Backbone as a printed PyTorch tensor [residue, N CA C, xyz], in Angstrom:
tensor([[[-19.5700,  -2.4970,  22.7840],
         [-19.5170,  -2.1130,  21.1430],
         [-20.3180,  -2.0630,  20.4460]],

        [[-20.1180,  -1.0480,  19.9190],
         [-21.4450,  -0.3970,  18.9580],
         [-20.8330,  -0.9270,  17.2620]],

        [[-21.4130,  -2.5480,  16.9730],
         [-21.0500,  -2.3560,  15.8010],
         [-21.7370,  -2.0350,  14.2620]],

        [[-22.2910,  -0.5950,  14.3640],
         [-23.4610,  -0.4320,  13.4320],
         [-22.3400,   1.3470,  13.1200]],

        [[-21.3940,   1.4950,  13.9240],
         [-20.7850,   2.8650,  13.9720],
         [-19.3880,   2.4400,  13.0700]],

        [[-19.3860,   3.9650,  11.9360],
         [-18.4020,   4.1580,  11.6380],
         [-17.0780,   3.9650,  11.8830]],

        [[-16.7100,   4.5570,  12.9830],
         [-15.7730,   4.4810,  14.0970],
         [-15.2760,   2.9240,  14.0020]],

        [[-16.2830,   1.7930,  14.0870],
         [-16.2380,   0.0870,  14.7150],
         [-15.0880,  -0.3600,  13.1890]],

        [[-16.4180,  -0.1060,  12.3260],
         [-16.0080,  -0.6690,  11.1170],
         [-14.9590,  -0.2730,  10.1080]],

        [[-14.6560,   1.4350,  10.7090],
         [-13.3200,   2.1310,   9.9400],
         [-11.7220,   1.2730,  10.3870]],

        [[-11.9960,   0.3990,  11.6770],
         [-10.6880,   0.5910,  12.1270],
         [-10.3070,  -0.9450,  11.3920]],

        [[-11.7360,  -1.6800,  11.2550],
         [-11.7120,  -2.9880,  10.8790],
         [-11.3230,  -2.7550,   9.6970]],

        [[-12.0600,  -1.8400,   8.5700],
         [-11.3430,  -1.8100,   7.2020],
         [ -9.8320,  -1.3160,   6.9820]],

        [[ -9.5290,  -0.6540,   8.0450],
         [ -8.2570,   0.0420,   7.7500],
         [ -7.0460,  -1.2070,   8.0800]],

        [[ -7.7360,  -2.3710,   9.2080],
         [ -6.8030,  -3.5390,   9.1910],
         [ -6.6220,  -4.2220,   8.2230]],

        [[ -7.9710,  -4.5490,   7.5270],
         [ -8.1260,  -5.5550,   6.4600],
         [ -7.5380,  -5.0680,   4.9970]],

        [[ -7.4980,  -3.5840,   4.5010],
         [ -7.3340,  -3.1720,   3.4410],
         [ -5.3850,  -2.6890,   3.4070]],

        [[ -5.0890,  -1.9930,   4.8430],
         [ -3.5450,  -2.0770,   5.1310],
         [ -2.8360,  -3.2290,   5.0780]],

        [[ -3.3590,  -4.1310,   5.8500],
         [ -2.7980,  -5.5530,   5.6720],
         [ -2.2020,  -6.0860,   3.9210]],

        [[ -3.2700,  -5.4020,   2.9870],
         [ -2.9140,  -5.6710,   1.2550],
         [ -2.0520,  -4.5170,   0.9830]],

        [[ -1.7900,  -3.4920,   1.6430],
         [ -0.8240,  -2.1850,   1.3680],
         [ -1.7870,  -0.9720,   0.7930]],

        [[ -2.6270,  -0.8040,   1.3370],
         [ -3.5630,   0.1400,   0.4650],
         [ -3.6050,   1.5060,   0.9420]],

        [[ -2.6830,   2.1700,   0.1670],
         [ -2.4840,   3.8340,  -0.0500],
         [ -4.1410,   4.6660,   0.7590]],

        [[ -4.6740,   4.4920,   0.0030],
         [ -5.9170,   4.7440,   0.2700],
         [ -6.7950,   4.8620,   1.2950]],

        [[ -6.8000,   3.6820,   1.9910],
         [ -7.3530,   3.0820,   2.9270],
         [ -6.7010,   4.0460,   4.2750]],

        [[ -5.2130,   4.4840,   4.1570],
         [ -4.4880,   4.9500,   5.0150],
         [ -5.2030,   6.2140,   5.1600]],

        [[ -4.8900,   6.8290,   3.7310],
         [ -5.2070,   8.4290,   3.6370],
         [ -7.0160,   8.8820,   4.2060]],

        [[ -7.6840,   7.4580,   3.3720],
         [ -9.1330,   7.9720,   4.2830],
         [ -9.1280,   8.0220,   5.6200]],

        [[ -8.1300,   7.3250,   6.6230],
         [ -7.9600,   7.6400,   7.9430],
         [ -7.6530,   8.4390,   8.3540]],

        [[ -6.8410,   9.2030,   7.6180],
         [ -6.6450,  10.4380,   7.8670],
         [ -7.6620,  11.5900,   7.8740]],

        [[ -8.2470,  11.6680,   7.0580],
         [ -9.4380,  12.2300,   6.5030],
         [-10.5560,  11.9850,   7.6520]],

        [[-10.6920,  11.0570,   7.7650],
         [-11.9270,  10.5380,   8.9030],
         [-11.8180,  10.8960,  10.0080]],

        [[-10.4770,  11.1380,  10.4220],
         [ -9.6420,  11.2910,  11.9080],
         [ -9.7620,  12.9340,  11.9250]],

        [[ -9.6510,  13.5860,  10.9160],
         [ -9.6000,  15.2840,  10.6120],
         [-11.1710,  15.4630,  10.8950]],

        [[-12.1950,  14.9500,  10.4510],
         [-13.7000,  14.8870,  10.7560],
         [-14.3110,  14.7280,  11.6760]],

        [[-13.2360,  14.0020,  12.3410],
         [-13.9410,  13.5990,  13.9100],
         [-13.9990,  12.1020,  14.4450]],

        [[-14.4030,  11.2050,  13.1970],
         [-15.3030,  10.2900,  12.8420],
         [-14.0130,   9.3010,  13.2920]],

        [[-12.9680,   9.2610,  13.8050],
         [-12.1120,   8.1940,  14.1770],
         [-10.5100,   8.8420,  15.1660]],

        [[ -9.9440,   8.4330,  15.4790],
         [ -9.1840,   8.8810,  16.2460],
         [ -7.6250,   8.5060,  15.5170]],

        [[ -6.7750,   9.5620,  15.3230],
         [ -6.0270,   9.4320,  14.4300],
         [ -4.7730,   8.4000,  14.5780]],

        [[ -4.5220,   8.4980,  15.8250],
         [ -3.3560,   7.5010,  16.5400],
         [ -3.9120,   6.2010,  16.3230]],

        [[ -4.4620,   6.2510,  17.0680],
         [ -5.5100,   4.3560,  16.9290],
         [ -5.3900,   4.1400,  15.3170]],

        [[ -6.0160,   5.1550,  14.3820],
         [ -6.1890,   4.7250,  13.1640],
         [ -4.5060,   4.0290,  12.8330]],

        [[ -4.0710,   5.0510,  12.5240],
         [ -2.2350,   4.7460,  12.1920],
         [ -1.6990,   3.7370,  12.5230]],

        [[ -2.0770,   3.8430,  14.0450],
         [ -1.2850,   2.2080,  14.5880],
         [ -2.1040,   0.9650,  14.0570]],

        [[ -3.0410,   0.9400,  13.7980],
         [ -4.0520,   0.0710,  13.1920],
         [ -3.3820,  -0.2700,  11.9640]],

        [[ -3.2800,   0.5090,  11.4600],
         [ -2.7040,   0.5240,   9.7830],
         [ -1.0660,   0.0710,   9.5730]],

        [[ -0.6880,   0.8040,  10.4940],
         [  1.2920,   0.1240,  10.9780],
         [  1.4700,  -1.4660,  11.0930]],

        [[  0.4350,  -1.7210,  11.9400],
         [  1.0480,  -2.8920,  12.3340],
         [  0.0030,  -3.7850,  11.2520]],

        [[ -0.7480,  -3.2710,  10.8220],
         [ -1.3260,  -4.5070,   9.8230],
         [ -0.8210,  -4.5170,   8.2880]],

        [[ -0.0430,  -3.0910,   7.9840],
         [  0.7440,  -2.9810,   6.9550],
         [  2.3510,  -3.8820,   7.0490]],

        [[  2.2900,  -3.7970,   7.9000],
         [  4.1370,  -4.7850,   8.6650],
         [  3.4240,  -6.1600,   8.2610]],

        [[  2.6490,  -6.6890,   8.9310],
         [  1.9770,  -8.3180,   8.4870],
         [  1.9070,  -8.2630,   7.3460]],

        [[  0.9640,  -7.5250,   6.7480],
         [  0.6630,  -8.0980,   5.2340],
         [  2.0600,  -8.5700,   4.4210]],

        [[  3.2740,  -7.1730,   4.7420],
         [  4.7380,  -7.6080,   4.0440],
         [  5.4940,  -9.0710,   4.6900]],

        [[  5.1850,  -9.4560,   6.0250],
         [  5.6190, -10.1330,   6.5940],
         [  4.8790, -11.9100,   6.1150]],

        [[  3.7530, -11.5440,   5.6960],
         [  2.7140, -12.6440,   4.8740],
         [  3.5360, -13.1080,   3.7470]],

        [[  3.4950, -11.5720,   2.5860],
         [  4.0930, -12.1800,   1.8720],
         [  5.6910, -12.8150,   1.2870]],

        [[  6.3370, -12.0360,   2.3890],
         [  7.8590, -12.2610,   2.5630],
         [  7.7960, -13.9600,   3.3590]],

        [[  6.9780, -14.7140,   3.9850],
         [  6.6020, -16.1510,   4.1950],
         [  5.8500, -16.8210,   3.3770]],

        [[  5.1350, -16.0470,   2.1260],
         [  4.7420, -17.0950,   1.0670],
         [  5.2730, -17.5650,   0.1640]],

        [[  6.4580, -16.1680,  -0.2500],
         [  7.7270, -16.4840,  -1.2780],
         [  8.6240, -16.9600,  -0.9030]],

        [[  8.9980, -17.4110,   0.6690],
         [  9.6770, -18.1850,   1.5980],
         [  9.5290, -19.4800,   1.5600]],

        [[  8.2650, -20.0570,   1.6480],
         [  8.0320, -21.2810,   2.1500],
         [  6.7200, -21.9980,   0.8260]],

        [[  6.2770, -21.1390,   0.4720],
         [  5.2260, -21.3570,  -0.4440],
         [  5.6400, -20.9800,  -1.7920]],

        [[  6.8760, -21.2140,  -2.2370],
         [  6.7610, -21.1800,  -3.2570],
         [  6.3360, -21.5970,  -4.5450]],

        [[  5.8540, -23.1460,  -4.4500],
         [  5.6900, -23.6260,  -5.5040],
         [  3.6670, -23.3540,  -5.5420]],

        [[  3.4110, -23.3260,  -4.6250],
         [  1.2780, -22.8670,  -4.3700],
         [  1.4050, -21.7470,  -5.0820]],

        [[  2.3740, -20.2590,  -4.7150],
         [  1.8600, -18.9890,  -5.4750],
         [  2.5130, -19.2450,  -7.0330]],

        [[  3.5980, -19.6940,  -7.4850],
         [  3.8240, -19.4760,  -9.0900],
         [  3.3170, -19.3060, -10.1480]],

        [[  1.9050, -19.9780,  -9.6240],
         [  0.7360, -19.9140, -10.9150],
         [  0.6360, -18.6850, -10.8140]],

        [[ -0.0330, -18.2650,  -9.9770],
         [ -0.2870, -17.0120,  -9.7220],
         [  0.2760, -15.3560, -10.4820]],

        [[  1.6010, -15.8580, -10.2210],
         [  2.7620, -14.8170, -10.3740],
         [  3.2440, -15.4010, -12.2990]],

        [[  2.4890, -16.1410, -13.2620],
         [  3.2480, -16.6880, -14.3170],
         [  3.3100, -15.4490, -15.0670]],

        [[  2.1920, -14.4130, -15.0360],
         [  1.7030, -13.8870, -15.9400],
         [  2.6100, -12.1280, -15.3590]],

        [[  3.3380, -12.1560, -14.4390],
         [  4.0420, -10.9020, -14.1470],
         [  5.6240, -11.2890, -13.8190]],

        [[  5.9200, -11.9740, -14.5960],
         [  7.6090, -11.8160, -14.7240],
         [  8.4390, -10.8880, -14.8700]],

        [[  7.9180, -10.3090, -16.0360],
         [  8.1630,  -8.7010, -16.2100],
         [  8.5210,  -7.7370, -14.7320]],

        [[  7.4330,  -7.6410, -14.1850],
         [  7.1920,  -7.0910, -12.9210],
         [  8.1120,  -7.5930, -11.5950]],

        [[  7.9990,  -9.0880, -11.3860],
         [  9.2250,  -9.6740, -10.7950],
         [ 10.3380,  -9.6680, -11.1570]],

        [[ 10.5520,  -9.6970, -12.3760],
         [ 12.3370,  -8.7440, -12.8280],
         [ 12.3000,  -7.2530, -12.0330]],

        [[ 11.5500,  -6.6040, -12.5990],
         [ 11.7010,  -5.4360, -12.0880],
         [ 11.9880,  -5.0950, -10.3830]],

        [[ 10.8520,  -6.1240,  -9.9990],
         [ 11.0200,  -5.9510,  -8.0190],
         [ 12.5820,  -6.6560,  -7.7800]],

        [[ 12.6590,  -7.6160,  -8.3610],
         [ 14.2150,  -8.0420,  -8.1110],
         [ 15.5040,  -7.1400,  -8.3640]],

        [[ 15.5280,  -6.1240,  -9.4730],
         [ 16.4840,  -5.1860, -10.2640],
         [ 16.1680,  -3.9600,  -9.1080]],

        [[ 14.5730,  -3.5960,  -8.4980],
         [ 14.9130,  -2.7500,  -7.5550],
         [ 15.2420,  -3.1380,  -6.2910]],

        [[ 15.4610,  -4.4100,  -5.7630],
         [ 15.5700,  -4.6210,  -4.9300],
         [ 17.3020,  -4.7030,  -4.7360]],

        [[ 17.8520,  -5.4890,  -5.5980],
         [ 19.4010,  -5.2870,  -6.0740],
         [ 20.0770,  -4.2180,  -6.0800]],

        [[ 19.4700,  -3.0280,  -6.7890],
         [ 19.7570,  -1.9210,  -6.7970],
         [ 19.6430,  -1.3190,  -5.2420]],

        [[ 19.1540,  -1.3870,  -4.8000],
         [ 18.3990,  -0.1990,  -3.6990],
         [ 18.2920,  -1.1710,  -2.1620]],

        [[ 18.8430,  -2.2250,  -2.3050],
         [ 19.1770,  -2.8940,  -1.1370],
         [ 17.6350,  -2.6420,   0.1470]],

        [[ 18.3870,  -2.3900,   1.0540],
         [ 17.0370,  -2.2190,   1.8110],
         [ 16.4580,  -0.7030,   1.6940]],

        [[ 16.6520,  -0.1210,   0.8330],
         [ 15.7580,   0.9210,   0.7570],
         [ 14.6250,   0.4270,   0.1000]],

        [[ 15.0180,  -0.3530,  -0.8760],
         [ 13.7510,  -1.4780,  -1.8900],
         [ 13.0240,  -1.3560,  -0.7780]],

        [[ 12.9990,  -1.9170,   0.4990],
         [ 11.8750,  -2.1320,   1.4390],
         [ 11.0360,  -1.0620,   1.4560]],

        [[ 11.4650,   0.4250,   1.6910],
         [ 10.8990,   1.4520,   2.1750],
         [ 10.3510,   2.0970,   0.4430]],

        [[ 10.8060,   2.1710,  -0.6550],
         [ 10.2770,   1.9860,  -2.0050],
         [  9.2280,   1.6060,  -2.3630]],

        [[  9.0950,  -0.2210,  -2.0530],
         [  7.7250,  -0.5830,  -2.8690],
         [  6.7590,  -0.2180,  -2.0300]],

        [[  6.8360,   0.7760,  -0.8900],
         [  5.7710,   0.5350,  -0.1400],
         [  4.3850,   1.5670,  -0.5270]],

        [[  5.3010,   2.6760,  -1.6480],
         [  4.9710,   3.4980,  -2.1690],
         [  4.4910,   3.2190,  -3.9050]],

        [[  4.9610,   1.9510,  -4.3360],
         [  4.9300,   1.9290,  -5.3390],
         [  3.9190,   0.6920,  -6.0450]],

        [[  2.7300,   1.6800,  -6.5360],
         [  1.4630,   0.4890,  -6.7210],
         [  1.7030,  -0.6000,  -7.8720]],

        [[  1.6340,  -1.8420,  -7.6830],
         [  1.9130,  -2.7750,  -8.7060],
         [  3.1480,  -3.6510,  -8.6260]],

        [[  3.8260,  -2.6950,  -7.7310],
         [  4.8530,  -4.0810,  -7.2700],
         [  4.8560,  -4.0790,  -5.8240]],

        [[  4.3830,  -3.3860,  -5.0510],
         [  4.3050,  -3.4140,  -3.9660],
         [  4.5500,  -4.7340,  -3.2020]],

        [[  3.6830,  -5.8390,  -3.5190],
         [  3.2060,  -6.8250,  -3.5570],
         [  4.8000,  -8.0210,  -3.7380]],

        [[  5.0400,  -7.5460,  -5.0490],
         [  6.2400,  -8.2790,  -5.6790],
         [  7.5340,  -8.2130,  -4.6630]],

        [[  7.5960,  -7.2330,  -4.6170],
         [  9.1270,  -6.6710,  -3.4370],
         [  9.5580,  -7.7280,  -2.2730]],

        [[  8.4460,  -7.9490,  -1.8270],
         [  8.6580,  -8.7740,  -0.6310],
         [  9.2510, -10.3920,  -0.9490]],

        [[  8.1420, -10.9580,  -1.9560],
         [  7.9610, -12.4690,  -2.6300],
         [  9.7350, -12.4150,  -3.4320]],

        [[  9.8630, -11.0950,  -4.0280],
         [ 11.3530, -11.2370,  -4.9080],
         [ 12.4720, -11.3840,  -3.4910]],

        [[ 12.2140, -10.0960,  -2.4030],
         [ 13.8100, -10.6030,  -1.5050],
         [ 12.8830, -12.1440,  -1.3370]],

        [[ 12.3250, -12.9320,  -0.8530],
         [ 12.3040, -13.7160,  -0.7640],
         [ 12.6270, -15.0810,  -1.1050]],

        [[ 12.1780, -14.7890,  -2.1320],
         [ 12.5730, -16.1830,  -3.8220],
         [ 14.1880, -15.5740,  -3.1310]],

        [[ 14.9750, -14.3840,  -3.2200],
         [ 16.1140, -14.2060,  -3.1300],
         [ 17.0630, -14.7990,  -2.1110]],

        [[ 16.3060, -15.5840,  -1.1070],
         [ 17.1150, -15.9620,   0.0460],
         [ 17.3470, -14.5650,   0.8990]],

        [[ 16.6090, -13.4230,   0.9330],
         [ 17.2090, -12.4040,   1.5430],
         [ 16.5690, -13.0110,   3.0960]],

        [[ 17.1130, -12.7050,   4.1130],
         [ 17.3960, -12.8520,   5.2910],
         [ 15.7090, -12.4090,   6.0930]],

        [[ 15.0160, -13.3490,   6.6110],
         [ 14.0240, -13.0820,   7.3400],
         [ 13.6440, -11.5670,   8.3140]],

        [[ 14.9200, -12.2000,   9.3980],
         [ 14.8390, -11.1620,  10.3090],
         [ 15.4090,  -9.5380,   9.9310]],

        [[ 16.4420,  -9.5310,   8.6880],
         [ 16.3000,  -8.5030,   8.5030],
         [ 15.5880,  -7.5180,   7.8510]],

        [[ 14.5470,  -8.5520,   6.8750],
         [ 13.7290,  -7.9740,   6.2930],
         [ 12.3840,  -7.5520,   7.0960]],

        [[ 12.4810,  -8.1840,   8.2840],
         [ 11.1130,  -7.9410,   9.2590],
         [ 11.8800,  -6.6480,  10.1680]],

        [[ 13.0360,  -6.5690,  10.4910],
         [ 13.9170,  -5.4660,  11.1930],
         [ 13.3480,  -3.8060,  10.2570]],

        [[ 13.3090,  -4.1350,   9.2900],
         [ 13.2390,  -2.6530,   8.1540],
         [ 11.9210,  -2.7340,   7.8870]],

        [[ 11.2550,  -3.8390,   7.7610],
         [  9.9950,  -3.6160,   7.4200],
         [  9.1250,  -2.5700,   8.3740]],

        [[  9.1230,  -2.8100,   9.9800],
         [  8.7040,  -2.0620,  10.7780],
         [  8.9520,  -0.7130,  10.5540]],

        [[  9.8120,   0.0560,  10.0950],
         [ 10.3540,   1.0170,   9.7680],
         [  9.8460,   1.5600,   8.9970]],

        [[  9.6750,   0.6280,   7.6740],
         [  9.0480,   0.8700,   6.3650],
         [  7.4260,   1.3970,   6.5140]],

        [[  7.1050,   0.7370,   7.4940],
         [  5.4820,   0.4400,   7.4280],
         [  5.2380,   1.5510,   8.3730]],

        [[  5.9970,   2.0210,   9.3180],
         [  5.9960,   3.2300,  10.3440],
         [  5.8250,   4.6160,   9.2820]],

        [[  7.1830,   4.9820,   8.1300],
         [  7.4590,   5.7170,   7.7590],
         [  6.3180,   6.1540,   6.3380]],

        [[  5.7650,   4.7480,   6.1000],
         [  4.3310,   4.4990,   5.0610],
         [  3.4440,   4.9280,   5.4090]],

        [[  3.0810,   4.4960,   6.4440],
         [  1.8140,   4.7060,   6.8430],
         [  1.5830,   6.6500,   7.7610]],

        [[  2.9470,   6.7530,   8.3160],
         [  2.9080,   8.5820,   8.6960],
         [  2.8960,   9.3520,   7.3520]],

        [[  3.9220,   9.0060,   6.2860],
         [  3.7900,   9.8720,   5.5200],
         [  2.1730,  10.2950,   4.4780]],

        [[  1.6560,   9.2240,   4.3870],
         [  0.2330,   9.2960,   3.9700],
         [ -0.6920,   9.4490,   4.8110]],

        [[ -0.9360,   9.0860,   5.6970],
         [ -1.5980,   9.5670,   7.0520],
         [ -1.6400,  10.6600,   7.1680]],

        [[ -0.5910,  11.2530,   7.7770],
         [ -0.4380,  12.5890,   7.9140],
         [ -0.2390,  13.5580,   7.2020]],

        [[ -0.2480,  12.8980,   5.4750],
         [ -0.3060,  13.9770,   4.3890],
         [ -1.8690,  14.4020,   4.4080]],

        [[ -2.6410,  13.2270,   4.5010],
         [ -4.3040,  13.5950,   4.0250],
         [ -4.8030,  13.7550,   5.5330]],

        [[ -4.3550,  13.9110,   6.7000],
         [ -4.7860,  14.5390,   7.7780],
         [ -4.7570,  16.0460,   7.8410]],

        [[ -3.5510,  16.1320,   7.2820],
         [ -3.1100,  17.7860,   6.9080],
         [ -3.6480,  18.3450,   6.0270]],

        [[ -4.2250,  17.8750,   5.0050],
         [ -4.9100,  17.9930,   3.7060],
         [ -6.0640,  17.8170,   3.4720]],

        [[ -6.4930,  17.6540,   4.6300],
         [ -7.7920,  17.3070,   4.7280],
         [ -9.1240,  18.7560,   4.2260]],

        [[ -9.0260,  19.7670,   4.1740],
         [ -9.7730,  20.6570,   4.2420],
         [ -9.3410,  20.3820,   2.5240]],

        [[ -8.7160,  20.4180,   1.8590],
         [ -8.4790,  20.2930,   0.3120],
         [ -9.2830,  19.1120,  -0.2120]],

        [[ -8.7670,  18.1340,   0.4830],
         [ -9.5670,  16.6740,   0.0420],
         [-11.0200,  16.9160,   0.1480]],

        [[-11.8290,  17.3030,   1.4180],
         [-12.9550,  17.4530,   1.1790],
         [-13.4810,  18.6540,  -0.0130]],

        [[-13.0370,  19.2930,   0.0350],
         [-13.6760,  20.4900,  -0.9740],
         [-13.3900,  19.9140,  -2.3400]],

        [[-12.5120,  19.1480,  -2.5550],
         [-12.4520,  18.2690,  -4.2930],
         [-13.2480,  17.5490,  -4.0420]],

        [[-14.0640,  16.7580,  -2.8650],
         [-15.0540,  15.9330,  -2.7930],
         [-16.2460,  16.3190,  -3.2290]],

        [[-16.5900,  18.2520,  -2.5470],
         [-17.8830,  18.7540,  -2.8760],
         [-17.5650,  18.9710,  -4.3970]],

        [[-16.4600,  19.0340,  -4.9940],
         [-16.5480,  19.9030,  -6.2810],
         [-17.2520,  18.5380,  -7.3680]],

        [[-16.8830,  17.0770,  -6.5310],
         [-17.3090,  16.0690,  -7.6810],
         [-18.9720,  16.2340,  -7.1660]],

        [[-19.1390,  16.0880,  -6.1740],
         [-20.8300,  16.0690,  -6.1530],
         [-21.5380,  16.6190,  -6.7260]],

        [[-20.7810,  18.2390,  -6.6980],
         [-21.4960,  19.6820,  -7.3120],
         [-21.4880,  18.8600,  -9.2760]],

        [[-20.2710,  18.0070,  -9.6780],
         [-20.1280,  17.8340, -10.6680],
         [-19.9480,  16.8320, -11.2290]],

        [[-20.5240,  15.3730, -10.8890],
         [-20.1530,  14.0730, -11.1390],
         [-19.4490,  13.2730, -12.0370]],

        [[-19.6650,  14.1890, -13.1790],
         [-18.5490,  13.1900, -14.6250],
         [-17.1810,  13.3510, -13.7250]],

        [[-16.7220,  14.3450, -13.1090],
         [-15.4160,  14.1620, -12.9420],
         [-14.7380,  13.4410, -12.2550]],

        [[-15.6700,  12.6660, -11.4790],
         [-15.0340,  11.5080, -10.8420],
         [-14.4280,  10.1530, -11.7130]],

        [[-15.1900,   9.8320, -12.6030],
         [-14.7850,   8.9010, -13.5070],
         [-13.7510,   9.5240, -14.2390]],

        [[-13.7990,  10.8240, -14.5370],
         [-12.5250,  11.3140, -15.6230],
         [-11.0130,  11.5290, -14.6400]],

        [[-11.1490,  11.3390, -13.6400],
         [-10.0630,  11.4260, -12.3920],
         [ -9.4740,   9.9630, -12.1430]],

        [[-10.3820,   9.0820, -11.9950],
         [-10.1870,   7.9120, -12.0250],
         [ -9.7730,   6.7470, -12.7140]],

        [[-10.1400,   7.5520, -13.7860],
         [ -9.4680,   6.8320, -15.0710],
         [ -8.3340,   7.3240, -15.7340]],

        [[ -8.0790,   8.5260, -15.2090],
         [ -6.4480,   8.8560, -15.7230],
         [ -5.7220,   8.4400, -14.8210]],

        [[ -6.1400,   8.0670, -13.6190],
         [ -5.1250,   7.5920, -12.4010],
         [ -4.4590,   6.6170, -12.9950]],

        [[ -5.9310,   5.7480, -13.0300],
         [ -5.6100,   3.9060, -13.8610],
         [ -5.0440,   3.9820, -15.3510]],

        [[ -5.1610,   5.2240, -15.7860],
         [ -4.2890,   5.4090, -17.0700],
         [ -2.8500,   5.5530, -16.6830]],

        [[ -2.4730,   6.5910, -16.1790],
         [ -1.4210,   7.0060, -15.4290],
         [ -0.2520,   5.6940, -15.2400]],

        [[ -0.9040,   5.3130, -14.1200],
         [ -0.2290,   4.1190, -13.1280],
         [ -0.3690,   2.9880, -14.4060]],

        [[ -1.3060,   2.3580, -15.3040],
         [ -0.5470,   1.5960, -16.1260],
         [ -0.0950,   1.9850, -16.9520]],

        [[  0.0330,   3.0840, -17.7550],
         [  1.2290,   3.1640, -18.1530],
         [  2.8050,   3.2770, -18.3910]],

        [[  3.0950,   4.0540, -16.4420],
         [  3.9740,   3.9440, -16.2350],
         [  4.6190,   2.7820, -16.0650]],

        [[  3.8830,   1.4330, -15.2410],
         [  3.7390,   0.1980, -14.9930],
         [  4.5020,  -0.7050, -16.7230]],

        [[  3.5520,  -0.1940, -17.5370],
         [  4.3110,  -0.8550, -19.1250],
         [  5.3570,  -0.1350, -19.3340]],

        [[  5.6860,   0.9280, -19.3000],
         [  7.0950,   1.4620, -19.6920],
         [  7.8520,   1.3580, -18.7250]],

        [[  7.7210,   0.8730, -17.7100],
         [  8.9410,   0.6100, -16.5910],
         [  8.9190,  -1.0140, -16.4720]],

        [[  8.4290,  -1.7290, -16.7690],
         [  8.6730,  -3.2780, -17.2680],
         [  8.8590,  -3.8210, -18.7120]],

        [[  8.7420,  -2.8270, -19.4460],
         [  9.2950,  -3.1480, -21.2600],
         [ 10.6160,  -3.5720, -20.8820]],

        [[ 11.0350,  -4.1320, -22.0690],
         [ 12.3390,  -4.7540, -22.5550],
         [ 12.7450,  -3.1780, -22.9940]],

        [[ 13.9710,  -2.8860, -22.6460],
         [ 14.7310,  -1.6130, -23.1580],
         [ 15.7260,  -2.0700, -24.0040]]])
């Protein structure tokens, strides 16, 4: 095995970051597969398994290590409340929805565990949610790769665009999360 290639380290990166729920790494896997640097099926399979295991790990922490993790979430009480509301309002659909919501994707599995949601039921639906999440993001980026690559070509010519886009995305996510977690 060649440990200096993008393909080898790319799969490790996909496994590591998909465990944390990163949609950017799944999108990158789609683009790299389009460019011929990775195998699409292998990359998406690695991302699916890793994403599934990441949420199972979070559920486990919420269920069996409550006291140890509570200090880390003391500042996020409103987000935890929002995650709990999403879970109560949407039920099983919350497992699917949370995969796509940056900022609370970590909190929904924890909230479900804290609310004594059945582990087997969570694991069952999490398998399908992970598949839907990875296929949606991975295949979308694969089929949109030409546009994505062209966009990066524009950024290469005009580097000032990258920070504007980055801060706009961060600002938008922050604004939406602030609005969602504020008391009405």
